[in-house]
N, C-alpha and C positions, 0 to 999 in steps of 0.2 A: 706394425700393420702387415697383414699377410698379402700375398701377391694378388689375390682376387680383390681385396679392398683397394689396393693401389691402382689396379686396372680400372675399377669403377670410379675412383676419384679422378683419375686421368681423363676418362671419358666425360665425366661431368664437367670438368674444367674446360675441355675442348668444346663441349656443347655451349657452355655459357660464354666462352670467348666468341664463338660463331654468332650467337645472339647479339652480343655486344657490337660486333663488327657490322651486323645488319642494321641495328638501331643507329649506329653512327652514320651509316650510309643514308638512312632515311632522313635523319636530321640535316645532313649536308645537302642532300638533293632538295629537300623542302625549302631550306633557306635559299639555296641557289635559284630555284625556280621562282620563288617569290620575288627576290631581288631583280631577276632578269625580266620577269613578265609583268609585274604589277607596277604601273606608273603612278597611280593615284589610290593609295590605300584608304583614303577617306571616303571614297565613293562607295555607294551601296551595291553597284553593279559593275560587272566587268564588260569592257567593250569587246568587239569581235577580235581585235588583234590580241588582247590579253587572253581571251578564251582559247584562241588557236595556239598561242605560245604555251599556255599551261597544258593544253592537250598534248602538244609535242613533247614538252618537258616530262610529263607523266609517262608517256610512251618510252622515252629514253630511260626514265627511272626504272620502269619495268624491265627493260632490256638489261640494264646494269645490275638490277637485283638478281635476275636469273643467272647472269654471268657470275656474280659473287657466290651465289648458292652452289652452282656447279663447281666453282673453284674450291670452295670449302669442302664439298663432298669428295672431290678428287684428292685433296690434301689429307683427308682422314683415312684414305685407303692405302 
């Protein structure tokens, strides 16, 4: 493999690793928010407390996602 091919392969692996980390974070936060916020999964509607909890959880998820992306970008430079 020449140097250019090795560089491209390294970049591809880093990008796929970053995608995997983000997907893992999404799954983790989704599971955590559900377990934390939803008390009755059999109900067809969320109550006000569950709605507020999910909204807060999503906002924290967005904050965490932005942090992860910035960190990954910084590690690639």
